Biopython code that builds the backbone (N, CA, C, O; Angstrom):
import numpy as np
from Bio.PDB.StructureBuilder import StructureBuilder

atoms = [
    (1, "GLY", "N", (15.356, 1.973, 18.708)),
    (1, "GLY", "CA", (14.817, 1.234, 19.789)),
    (1, "GLY", "C", (13.317, 0.994, 19.624)),
    (1, "GLY", "O", (12.731, 1.270, 18.578)),
    (2, "THR", "N", (12.733, 0.484, 20.666)),
    (2, "THR", "CA", (11.313, 0.156, 20.617)),
    (2, "THR", "C", (10.423, 1.390, 20.601)),
    (2, "THR", "O", (9.337, 1.362, 20.021)),
    (3, "SER", "N", (10.872, 2.480, 21.236)),
    (3, "SER", "CA", (10.029, 3.683, 21.232)),
    (3, "SER", "C", (9.950, 4.295, 19.830)),
    (3, "SER", "O", (8.905, 4.811, 19.433)),
    (4, "GLN", "N", (11.043, 4.235, 19.094)),
    (4, "GLN", "CA", (11.019, 4.739, 17.717)),
    (4, "GLN", "C", (10.099, 3.899, 16.849)),
    (4, "GLN", "O", (9.355, 4.432, 16.025)),
    (5, "LEU", "N", (10.148, 2.609, 17.032)),
    (5, "LEU", "CA", (9.282, 1.718, 16.280)),
    (5, "LEU", "C", (7.817, 1.938, 16.669)),
    (5, "LEU", "O", (6.936, 1.930, 15.808)),
    (6, "ALA", "N", (7.563, 2.130, 17.945)),
    (6, "ALA", "CA", (6.192, 2.377, 18.414)),
    (6, "ALA", "C", (5.663, 3.703, 17.880)),
    (6, "ALA", "O", (4.462, 3.827, 17.644)),
    (7, "ALA", "N", (6.518, 4.685, 17.685)),
    (7, "ALA", "CA", (6.100, 5.999, 17.181)),
    (7, "ALA", "C", (5.686, 5.935, 15.718)),
    (7, "ALA", "O", (4.899, 6.764, 15.259)),
    (8, "LEU", "N", (6.204, 4.968, 14.988)),
    (8, "LEU", "CA", (5.853, 4.857, 13.575)),
    (8, "LEU", "C", (4.375, 4.555, 13.357)),
    (8, "LEU", "O", (3.794, 4.994, 12.364)),
    (9, "GLY", "N", (3.766, 3.812, 14.270)),
    (9, "GLY", "CA", (2.355, 3.444, 14.124)),
    (9, "GLY", "C", (1.434, 4.647, 14.011)),
    (9, "GLY", "O", (0.797, 4.829, 12.974)),
    (10, "PRO", "N", (1.345, 5.469, 15.042)),
    (10, "PRO", "CA", (0.447, 6.623, 14.961)),
    (10, "PRO", "C", (0.893, 7.659, 13.936)),
    (10, "PRO", "O", (0.057, 8.273, 13.273)),
    (11, "ALA", "N", (2.188, 7.856, 13.802)),
    (11, "ALA", "CA", (2.674, 8.872, 12.860)),
    (11, "ALA", "C", (2.379, 8.469, 11.417)),
    (11, "ALA", "O", (1.908, 9.284, 10.624)),
    (12, "THR", "N", (2.652, 7.227, 11.084)),
    (12, "THR", "CA", (2.378, 6.751, 9.731)),
    (12, "THR", "C", (0.888, 6.728, 9.453)),
    (12, "THR", "O", (0.450, 7.065, 8.353)),
    (13, "SER", "N", (0.121, 6.337, 10.432)),
    (13, "SER", "CA", (-1.331, 6.310, 10.272)),
    (13, "SER", "C", (-1.863, 7.701, 9.937)),
    (13, "SER", "O", (-2.668, 7.853, 9.018)),
    (14, "LEU", "N", (-1.425, 8.692, 10.660)),
    (14, "LEU", "CA", (-1.886, 10.063, 10.423)),
    (14, "LEU", "C", (-1.435, 10.587, 9.060)),
    (14, "LEU", "O", (-2.241, 11.140, 8.311)),
    (15, "CYS", "N", (-0.167, 10.416, 8.739)),
    (15, "CYS", "CA", (0.353, 10.929, 7.464)),
    (15, "CYS", "C", (-0.261, 10.214, 6.269)),
    (15, "CYS", "O", (-0.705, 10.859, 5.320)),
    (16, "ASP", "N", (-0.289, 8.896, 6.312)),
    (16, "ASP", "CA", (-0.785, 8.135, 5.166)),
    (16, "ASP", "C", (-2.275, 8.338, 4.933)),
    (16, "ASP", "O", (-2.711, 8.466, 3.789)),
    (17, "SER", "N", (-3.054, 8.369, 5.997)),
    (17, "SER", "CA", (-4.491, 8.573, 5.800)),
    (17, "SER", "C", (-4.774, 9.966, 5.253)),
    (17, "SER", "O", (-5.732, 10.147, 4.502)),
    (18, "SER", "N", (-3.964, 10.947, 5.611)),
    (18, "SER", "CA", (-4.133, 12.292, 5.062)),
    (18, "SER", "C", (-3.850, 12.312, 3.562)),
    (18, "SER", "O", (-4.563, 12.968, 2.803)),
    (19, "VAL", "N", (-2.828, 11.604, 3.141)),
    (19, "VAL", "CA", (-2.486, 11.545, 1.718)),
    (19, "VAL", "C", (-3.533, 10.752, 0.937)),
    (19, "VAL", "O", (-3.880, 11.116, -0.186)),
    (20, "TYR", "N", (-4.032, 9.672, 1.532)),
    (20, "TYR", "CA", (-5.029, 8.845, 0.843)),
    (20, "TYR", "C", (-6.296, 9.635, 0.533)),
    (20, "TYR", "O", (-6.930, 9.403, -0.496)),
    (21, "VAL", "N", (-6.669, 10.555, 1.401)),
    (21, "VAL", "CA", (-7.858, 11.374, 1.170)),
    (21, "VAL", "C", (-7.705, 12.179, -0.122)),
    (21, "VAL", "O", (-8.679, 12.394, -0.843)),
    (22, "LEU", "N", (-6.495, 12.617, -0.407)),
    (22, "LEU", "CA", (-6.259, 13.439, -1.592)),
    (22, "LEU", "C", (-5.786, 12.646, -2.803)),
    (22, "LEU", "O", (-5.480, 13.240, -3.838)),
    (23, "SER", "N", (-5.719, 11.333, -2.704)),
    (23, "SER", "CA", (-5.257, 10.531, -3.838)),
    (23, "SER", "C", (-6.237, 10.549, -5.004)),
    (23, "SER", "O", (-5.888, 10.127, -6.107)),
    (24, "CYS", "N", (-7.436, 11.023, -4.784)),
    (24, "CYS", "CA", (-8.416, 11.117, -5.868)),
    (24, "CYS", "C", (-7.947, 12.068, -6.970)),
    (24, "CYS", "O", (-8.404, 11.965, -8.108)),
    (25, "ILE", "N", (-7.047, 12.985, -6.647)),
    (25, "ILE", "CA", (-6.519, 13.913, -7.650)),
    (25, "ILE", "C", (-5.821, 13.138, -8.762)),
    (25, "ILE", "O", (-6.033, 13.412, -9.943)),
    (26, "GLY", "N", (-4.996, 12.179, -8.384)),
    (26, "GLY", "CA", (-4.285, 11.377, -9.369)),
    (26, "GLY", "C", (-5.201, 10.503, -10.199)),
    (26, "GLY", "O", (-4.985, 10.340, -11.400)),
    (27, "VAL", "N", (-6.218, 9.940, -9.576)),
    (27, "VAL", "CA", (-7.166, 9.086, -10.291)),
    (27, "VAL", "C", (-7.949, 9.907, -11.312)),
    (27, "VAL", "O", (-8.098, 9.495, -12.463)),
    (28, "ALA", "N", (-8.442, 11.054, -10.896)),
    (28, "ALA", "CA", (-9.208, 11.911, -11.808)),
    (28, "ALA", "C", (-8.330, 12.429, -12.945)),
    (28, "ALA", "O", (-8.774, 12.513, -14.090)),
    (29, "THR", "N", (-7.099, 12.772, -12.630)),
    (29, "THR", "CA", (-6.186, 13.274, -13.656)),
    (29, "THR", "C", (-5.904, 12.215, -14.710)),
    (29, "THR", "O", (-5.913, 12.511, -15.905)),
    (30, "THR", "N", (-5.658, 11.000, -14.286)),
    (30, "THR", "CA", (-5.382, 9.917, -15.223)),
    (30, "THR", "C", (-6.544, 9.719, -16.189)),
    (30, "THR", "O", (-6.340, 9.568, -17.394)),
    (31, "ASN", "N", (-7.741, 9.721, -15.665)),
    (31, "ASN", "CA", (-8.929, 9.539, -16.491)),
    (31, "ASN", "C", (-9.100, 10.694, -17.486)),
    (31, "ASN", "O", (-9.308, 10.458, -18.676)),
    (32, "LEU", "N", (-9.016, 11.920, -17.013)),
    (32, "LEU", "CA", (-9.178, 13.078, -17.894)),
    (32, "LEU", "C", (-8.075, 13.152, -18.952)),
    (32, "LEU", "O", (-8.338, 13.410, -20.127)),
    (33, "TYR", "N", (-6.849, 12.923, -18.514)),
    (33, "TYR", "CA", (-5.716, 12.988, -19.439)),
    (33, "TYR", "C", (-5.851, 11.941, -20.545)),
    (33, "TYR", "O", (-5.670, 12.246, -21.724)),
    (34, "ALA", "N", (-6.168, 10.709, -20.155)),
    (34, "ALA", "CA", (-6.321, 9.629, -21.143)),
    (34, "ALA", "C", (-7.466, 9.915, -22.106)),
    (34, "ALA", "O", (-7.352, 9.638, -23.301)),
    (35, "SER", "N", (-8.555, 10.459, -21.606)),
    (35, "SER", "CA", (-9.700, 10.790, -22.471)),
    (35, "SER", "C", (-9.323, 11.836, -23.511)),
    (35, "SER", "O", (-9.662, 11.702, -24.687)),
    (36, "HIS", "N", (-8.630, 12.863, -23.079)),
    (36, "HIS", "CA", (-8.214, 13.909, -24.019)),
    (36, "HIS", "C", (-7.205, 13.388, -25.039)),
    (36, "HIS", "O", (-7.289, 13.708, -26.225)),
    (37, "ARG", "N", (-6.256, 12.587, -24.572)),
    (37, "ARG", "CA", (-5.258, 12.020, -25.500)),
    (37, "ARG", "C", (-5.916, 11.109, -26.519)),
    (37, "ARG", "O", (-5.560, 11.133, -27.697)),
    (38, "ALA", "N", (-6.875, 10.304, -26.077)),
    (38, "ALA", "CA", (-7.556, 9.366, -26.982)),
    (38, "ALA", "C", (-8.332, 10.109, -28.068)),
    (38, "ALA", "O", (-8.481, 9.605, -29.182)),
    (39, "ARG", "N", (-8.816, 11.287, -27.752)),
    (39, "ARG", "CA", (-9.578, 12.083, -28.721)),
    (39, "ARG", "C", (-8.683, 13.012, -29.541)),
    (39, "ARG", "O", (-9.167, 13.779, -30.374)),
    (40, "GLY", "N", (-7.378, 12.935, -29.297)),
    (40, "GLY", "CA", (-6.446, 13.751, -30.062)),
    (40, "GLY", "C", (-6.372, 15.198, -29.610)),
    (40, "GLY", "O", (-5.830, 16.040, -30.327)),
    (41, "ARG", "N", (-6.900, 15.501, -28.445)),
    (41, "ARG", "CA", (-6.876, 16.870, -27.918)),
    (41, "ARG", "C", (-5.668, 17.023, -27.002)),
    (41, "ARG", "O", (-5.779, 16.983, -25.777)),
    (42, "PHE", "N", (-4.512, 17.200, -27.635)),
    (42, "PHE", "CA", (-3.255, 17.214, -26.901)),
    (42, "PHE", "C", (-3.077, 18.474, -26.063)),
    (42, "PHE", "O", (-2.475, 18.422, -24.991)),
    (43, "VAL", "N", (-3.586, 19.589, -26.532)),
    (43, "VAL", "CA", (-3.493, 20.828, -25.753)),
    (43, "VAL", "C", (-4.338, 20.711, -24.482)),
    (43, "VAL", "O", (-3.912, 21.132, -23.406)),
    (44, "ALA", "N", (-5.530, 20.141, -24.611)),
    (44, "ALA", "CA", (-6.390, 19.942, -23.440)),
    (44, "ALA", "C", (-5.753, 18.951, -22.467)),
    (44, "ALA", "O", (-5.844, 19.128, -21.252)),
    (45, "ALA", "N", (-5.108, 17.905, -22.999)),
    (45, "ALA", "CA", (-4.439, 16.923, -22.145)),
    (45, "ALA", "C", (-3.291, 17.577, -21.386)),
    (45, "ALA", "O", (-3.089, 17.308, -20.202)),
    (46, "ARG", "N", (-2.545, 18.433, -22.068)),
    (46, "ARG", "CA", (-1.450, 19.144, -21.423)),
    (46, "ARG", "C", (-1.983, 20.060, -20.322)),
    (46, "ARG", "O", (-1.370, 20.203, -19.265)),
    (47, "ARG", "N", (-3.130, 20.673, -20.590)),
    (47, "ARG", "CA", (-3.747, 21.559, -19.601)),
    (47, "ARG", "C", (-4.183, 20.779, -18.358)),
    (47, "ARG", "O", (-4.008, 21.243, -17.231)),
    (48, "VAL", "N", (-4.749, 19.596, -18.573)),
    (48, "VAL", "CA", (-5.155, 18.736, -17.447)),
    (48, "VAL", "C", (-3.934, 18.383, -16.596)),
    (48, "VAL", "O", (-3.990, 18.452, -15.368)),
    (49, "ALA", "N", (-2.850, 18.013, -17.238)),
    (49, "ALA", "CA", (-1.634, 17.656, -16.510)),
    (49, "ALA", "C", (-1.092, 18.848, -15.729)),
    (49, "ALA", "O", (-0.679, 18.711, -14.577)),
    (50, "SER", "N", (-1.096, 20.010, -16.360)),
    (50, "SER", "CA", (-0.617, 21.222, -15.703)),
    (50, "SER", "C", (-1.483, 21.584, -14.498)),
    (50, "SER", "O", (-0.971, 21.909, -13.426)),
    (51, "ASP", "N", (-2.787, 21.524, -14.686)),
    (51, "ASP", "CA", (-3.707, 21.826, -13.585)),
    (51, "ASP", "C", (-3.542, 20.838, -12.432)),
    (51, "ASP", "O", (-3.564, 21.227, -11.264)),
    (52, "ALA", "N", (-3.379, 19.570, -12.767)),
    (52, "ALA", "CA", (-3.223, 18.552, -11.727)),
    (52, "ALA", "C", (-1.938, 18.756, -10.930)),
    (52, "ALA", "O", (-1.929, 18.584, -9.711)),
    (53, "LEU", "N", (-0.864, 19.120, -11.606)),
    (53, "LEU", "CA", (0.389, 19.397, -10.896)),
    (53, "LEU", "C", (0.242, 20.591, -9.962)),
    (53, "LEU", "O", (0.728, 20.574, -8.832)),
    (54, "THR", "N", (-0.432, 21.622, -10.447)),
    (54, "THR", "CA", (-0.648, 22.813, -9.626)),
    (54, "THR", "C", (-1.516, 22.483, -8.412)),
    (54, "THR", "O", (-1.191, 22.863, -7.287)),
    (55, "ILE", "N", (-2.611, 21.780, -8.646)),
    (55, "ILE", "CA", (-3.506, 21.410, -7.545)),
    (55, "ILE", "C", (-2.787, 20.494, -6.553)),
    (55, "ILE", "O", (-2.920, 20.665, -5.341)),
    (56, "GLY", "N", (-2.036, 19.533, -7.059)),
    (56, "GLY", "CA", (-1.289, 18.631, -6.191)),
    (56, "GLY", "C", (-0.272, 19.368, -5.344)),
    (56, "GLY", "O", (-0.128, 19.086, -4.154)),
    (57, "LEU", "N", (0.431, 20.305, -5.946)),
    (57, "LEU", "CA", (1.431, 21.079, -5.211)),
    (57, "LEU", "C", (0.775, 21.950, -4.149)),
    (57, "LEU", "O", (1.256, 22.021, -3.018)),
    (58, "LEU", "N", (-0.315, 22.610, -4.504)),
    (58, "LEU", "CA", (-1.010, 23.463, -3.535)),
    (58, "LEU", "C", (-1.621, 22.643, -2.396)),
    (58, "LEU", "O", (-1.468, 22.994, -1.226)),
    (59, "CYS", "N", (-2.305, 21.565, -2.733)),
    (59, "CYS", "CA", (-2.911, 20.711, -1.702)),
    (59, "CYS", "C", (-1.838, 20.069, -0.820)),
    (59, "CYS", "O", (-2.002, 19.972, 0.396)),
    (60, "GLY", "N", (-0.747, 19.634, -1.438)),
    (60, "GLY", "CA", (0.344, 19.043, -0.673)),
    (60, "GLY", "C", (0.993, 20.036, 0.273)),
    (60, "GLY", "O", (1.343, 19.696, 1.403)),
    (61, "THR", "N", (1.151, 21.267, -0.197)),
    (61, "THR", "CA", (1.722, 22.304, 0.665)),
    (61, "THR", "C", (0.787, 22.604, 1.834)),
    (61, "THR", "O", (1.224, 22.700, 2.981)),
    (62, "LEU", "N", (-0.490, 22.749, 1.536)),
    (62, "LEU", "CA", (-1.459, 23.012, 2.592)),
    (62, "LEU", "C", (-1.504, 21.860, 3.594)),
    (62, "LEU", "O", (-1.504, 22.086, 4.804)),
    (63, "LEU", "N", (-1.541, 20.639, 3.093)),
    (63, "LEU", "CA", (-1.557, 19.473, 3.974)),
    (63, "LEU", "C", (-0.279, 19.410, 4.810)),
    (63, "LEU", "O", (-0.332, 19.095, 5.998)),
    (64, "GLY", "N", (0.855, 19.704, 4.202)),
    (64, "GLY", "CA", (2.120, 19.703, 4.939)),
    (64, "GLY", "C", (2.132, 20.723, 6.064)),
    (64, "GLY", "O", (2.598, 20.432, 7.165)),
    (65, "VAL", "N", (1.625, 21.912, 5.794)),
    (65, "VAL", "CA", (1.567, 22.958, 6.823)),
    (65, "VAL", "C", (0.634, 22.541, 7.960)),
    (65, "VAL", "O", (0.961, 22.708, 9.135)),
    (66, "VAL", "N", (-0.528, 21.999, 7.599)),
    (66, "VAL", "CA", (-1.491, 21.570, 8.618)),
    (66, "VAL", "C", (-0.903, 20.446, 9.469)),
    (66, "VAL", "O", (-1.005, 20.482, 10.696)),
    (67, "LEU", "N", (-0.294, 19.459, 8.835)),
    (67, "LEU", "CA", (0.307, 18.361, 9.599)),
    (67, "LEU", "C", (1.429, 18.860, 10.503)),
    (67, "LEU", "O", (1.534, 18.440, 11.655)),
    (68, "TYR", "N", (2.257, 19.745, 9.990)),
    (68, "TYR", "CA", (3.367, 20.278, 10.772)),
    (68, "TYR", "C", (2.865, 21.034, 11.996)),
    (68, "TYR", "O", (3.388, 20.873, 13.098)),
    (69, "MET", "N", (1.840, 21.863, 11.785)),
    (69, "MET", "CA", (1.328, 22.705, 12.865)),
    (69, "MET", "C", (0.492, 21.917, 13.881)),
    (69, "MET", "O", (0.532, 22.217, 15.074)),
    (70, "LEU", "N", (-0.254, 20.927, 13.427)),
    (70, "LEU", "CA", (-1.192, 20.233, 14.307)),
    (70, "LEU", "C", (-0.718, 18.860, 14.781)),
    (70, "LEU", "O", (-1.477, 18.129, 15.417)),
    (71, "ALA", "N", (0.512, 18.510, 14.480)),
    (71, "ALA", "CA", (1.016, 17.186, 14.871)),
    (71, "ALA", "C", (0.895, 16.968, 16.377)),
    (71, "ALA", "O", (0.449, 15.906, 16.810)),
    (72, "GLU", "N", (1.278, 17.939, 17.165)),
    (72, "GLU", "CA", (1.228, 17.794, 18.623)),
    (72, "GLU", "C", (-0.205, 17.651, 19.131)),
    (72, "GLU", "O", (-0.482, 16.847, 20.020)),
    (73, "VAL", "N", (-1.108, 18.438, 18.557)),
    (73, "VAL", "CA", (-2.502, 18.403, 18.993)),
    (73, "VAL", "C", (-3.139, 17.054, 18.678)),
    (73, "VAL", "O", (-3.768, 16.441, 19.540)),
    (74, "VAL", "N", (-2.973, 16.598, 17.441)),
    (74, "VAL", "CA", (-3.605, 15.341, 17.028)),
    (74, "VAL", "C", (-3.016, 14.162, 17.792)),
    (74, "VAL", "O", (-3.758, 13.297, 18.258)),
    (75, "LEU", "N", (-1.713, 14.117, 17.925)),
    (75, "LEU", "CA", (-1.107, 13.001, 18.657)),
    (75, "LEU", "C", (-1.414, 13.071, 20.147)),
    (75, "LEU", "O", (-1.410, 12.045, 20.827)),
    (76, "GLY", "N", (-1.676, 14.255, 20.657)),
    (76, "GLY", "CA", (-2.059, 14.403, 22.063)),
    (76, "GLY", "C", (-3.364, 13.702, 22.383)),
    (76, "GLY", "O", (-3.586, 13.278, 23.517)),
    (77, "ILE", "N", (-4.219, 13.581, 21.398)),
    (77, "ILE", "CA", (-5.500, 12.894, 21.585)),
    (77, "ILE", "C", (-5.283, 11.405, 21.844)),
    (77, "ILE", "O", (-6.074, 10.775, 22.547)),
    (78, "TRP", "N", (-4.214, 10.839, 21.280)),
    (78, "TRP", "CA", (-3.980, 9.399, 21.368)),
    (78, "TRP", "C", (-3.381, 8.936, 22.694)),
    (78, "TRP", "O", (-3.261, 7.734, 22.931)),
    (79, "ASN", "N", (-3.007, 9.867, 23.551)),
    (79, "ASN", "CA", (-2.516, 9.495, 24.878)),
    (79, "ASN", "C", (-1.298, 8.573, 24.826)),
    (79, "ASN", "O", (-1.293, 7.516, 25.457)),
    (80, "LEU", "N", (-0.290, 8.960, 24.093)),
    (80, "LEU", "CA", (0.918, 8.146, 23.928)),
    (80, "LEU", "C", (1.893, 8.397, 25.072)),
    (80, "LEU", "O", (1.819, 9.422, 25.749)),
    (81, "GLU", "N", (2.802, 7.456, 25.280)),
    (81, "GLU", "CA", (3.885, 7.695, 26.228)),
    (81, "GLU", "C", (4.731, 8.865, 25.720)),
    (81, "GLU", "O", (4.799, 9.109, 24.516)),
    (82, "ARG", "N", (5.364, 9.576, 26.629)),
    (82, "ARG", "CA", (6.083, 10.820, 26.282)),
    (82, "ARG", "C", (7.124, 10.600, 25.181)),
    (82, "ARG", "O", (7.144, 11.358, 24.212)),
    (83, "ILE", "N", (7.976, 9.603, 25.299)),
    (83, "ILE", "CA", (9.033, 9.380, 24.310)),
    (83, "ILE", "C", (8.442, 8.985, 22.960)),
    (83, "ILE", "O", (8.953, 9.398, 21.919)),
    (84, "VAL", "N", (7.384, 8.198, 22.963)),
    (84, "VAL", "CA", (6.721, 7.801, 21.719)),
    (84, "VAL", "C", (6.077, 9.023, 21.080)),
    (84, "VAL", "O", (6.162, 9.221, 19.868)),
    (85, "TYR", "N", (5.434, 9.837, 21.906)),
    (85, "TYR", "CA", (4.791, 11.072, 21.441)),
    (85, "TYR", "C", (5.804, 12.000, 20.763)),
    (85, "TYR", "O", (5.566, 12.470, 19.651)),
    (86, "LEU", "N", (6.915, 12.259, 21.420)),
    (86, "LEU", "CA", (7.924, 13.174, 20.866)),
    (86, "LEU", "C", (8.525, 12.642, 19.568)),
    (86, "LEU", "O", (8.748, 13.400, 18.624)),
    (87, "THR", "N", (8.783, 11.346, 19.525)),
    (87, "THR", "CA", (9.334, 10.736, 18.317)),
    (87, "THR", "C", (8.325, 10.778, 17.177)),
    (87, "THR", "O", (8.694, 11.038, 16.032)),
    (88, "ALA", "N", (7.054, 10.525, 17.479)),
    (88, "ALA", "CA", (6.007, 10.570, 16.453)),
    (88, "ALA", "C", (5.826, 11.984, 15.909)),
    (88, "ALA", "O", (5.632, 12.163, 14.706)),
    (89, "VAL", "N", (5.886, 12.981, 16.773)),
    (89, "VAL", "CA", (5.784, 14.380, 16.325)),
    (89, "VAL", "C", (6.944, 14.700, 15.376)),
    (89, "VAL", "O", (6.743, 15.327, 14.336)),
    (90, "SER", "N", (8.136, 14.276, 15.730)),
    (90, "SER", "CA", (9.299, 14.508, 14.864)),
    (90, "SER", "C", (9.123, 13.829, 13.513)),
    (90, "SER", "O", (9.400, 14.421, 12.470)),
    (91, "TYR", "N", (8.669, 12.607, 13.541)),
    (91, "TYR", "CA", (8.461, 11.847, 12.305)),
    (91, "TYR", "C", (7.420, 12.529, 11.407)),
    (91, "TYR", "O", (7.622, 12.651, 10.199)),
    (92, "ILE", "N", (6.321, 12.966, 11.997)),
    (92, "ILE", "CA", (5.277, 13.647, 11.222)),
    (92, "ILE", "C", (5.813, 14.943, 10.634)),
    (92, "ILE", "O", (5.515, 15.267, 9.485)),
    (93, "ARG", "N", (6.581, 15.674, 11.384)),
    (93, "ARG", "CA", (7.107, 16.949, 10.882)),
    (93, "ARG", "C", (8.098, 16.739, 9.733)),
    (93, "ARG", "O", (8.143, 17.536, 8.797)),
    (94, "VAL", "N", (8.872, 15.689, 9.805)),
    (94, "VAL", "CA", (9.780, 15.389, 8.689)),
    (94, "VAL", "C", (8.967, 15.037, 7.444)),
    (94, "VAL", "O", (9.270, 15.514, 6.350)),
    (95, "ARG", "N", (7.953, 14.218, 7.604)),
    (95, "ARG", "CA", (7.107, 13.858, 6.455)),
    (95, "ARG", "C", (6.316, 15.051, 5.945)),
    (95, "ARG", "O", (6.060, 15.146, 4.744)),
    (96, "ALA", "N", (5.926, 15.955, 6.819)),
    (96, "ALA", "CA", (5.165, 17.142, 6.411)),
    (96, "ALA", "C", (5.985, 18.033, 5.497)),
    (96, "ALA", "O", (5.436, 18.673, 4.599)),
    (97, "VAL", "N", (7.287, 18.083, 5.711)),
    (97, "VAL", "CA", (8.151, 18.892, 4.846)),
    (97, "VAL", "C", (8.141, 18.352, 3.417)),
    (97, "VAL", "O", (8.224, 19.131, 2.467)),
    (98, "GLY", "N", (8.042, 17.044, 3.252)),
    (98, "GLY", "CA", (8.025, 16.438, 1.932)),
    (98, "GLY", "C", (6.630, 16.294, 1.326)),
    (98, "GLY", "O", (6.485, 15.810, 0.204)),
    (99, "MET", "N", (5.614, 16.712, 2.063)),
    (99, "MET", "CA", (4.241, 16.517, 1.602)),
    (99, "MET", "C", (3.905, 17.213, 0.281)),
    (99, "MET", "O", (3.121, 16.662, -0.493)),
    (100, "PRO", "N", (4.454, 18.389, -0.016)),
    (100, "PRO", "CA", (4.096, 19.007, -1.299)),
    (100, "PRO", "C", (4.385, 18.143, -2.520)),
    (100, "PRO", "O", (3.654, 18.212, -3.508)),
    (101, "VAL", "N", (5.427, 17.338, -2.470)),
    (101, "VAL", "CA", (5.735, 16.493, -3.626)),
    (101, "VAL", "C", (5.085, 15.116, -3.532)),
    (101, "VAL", "O", (5.145, 14.343, -4.488)),
    (102, "ALA", "N", (4.471, 14.798, -2.403)),
    (102, "ALA", "CA", (3.846, 13.481, -2.233)),
    (102, "ALA", "C", (2.610, 13.330, -3.112)),
    (102, "ALA", "O", (2.237, 12.211, -3.465)),
    (103, "LEU", "N", (1.981, 14.428, -3.465)),
    (103, "LEU", "CA", (0.749, 14.362, -4.257)),
    (103, "LEU", "C", (0.984, 14.616, -5.756)),
    (103, "LEU", "O", (0.031, 14.678, -6.533)),
    (104, "LEU", "N", (2.235, 14.760, -6.151)),
    (104, "LEU", "CA", (2.513, 14.997, -7.576)),
    (104, "LEU", "C", (2.501, 13.719, -8.362)),
    (104, "LEU", "O", (2.716, 13.737, -9.574)),
]
sb = StructureBuilder()
sb.init_structure("model")
sb.init_model(0)
sb.init_chain("A")
sb.init_seg("    ")
for serial, (resi, resn, name, xyz) in enumerate(atoms, 1):
    if name == "N":
        sb.init_residue(resn, " ", resi, " ")
    sb.init_atom(name, np.array(xyz, "f"), 0.0, 1.0, " ", f" {name:<3s}", serial, name[0])
structure = sb.get_structure()
């Protein structure tokens, strides 16, 4: 219905902007990995990839926990209608569960 569609706006805005803040991990990894590969330093390139996966997983897990725990508080600031608010909280919590793999 319309309330579910209306809930997507604030929920998507919160989730996506949180992920965009951490997207620099992928950009930096690509640059470092390509530099090491171009110089023939394959062990260093493998290390960069491993570190980036670890950092992405840890940051994604932390972000997921924060979003899950603070969804009600943050959406409460926006003064949404009750049904839109509840649907948006549910949507954010579902996305928060998948957040650890969103940054990989």
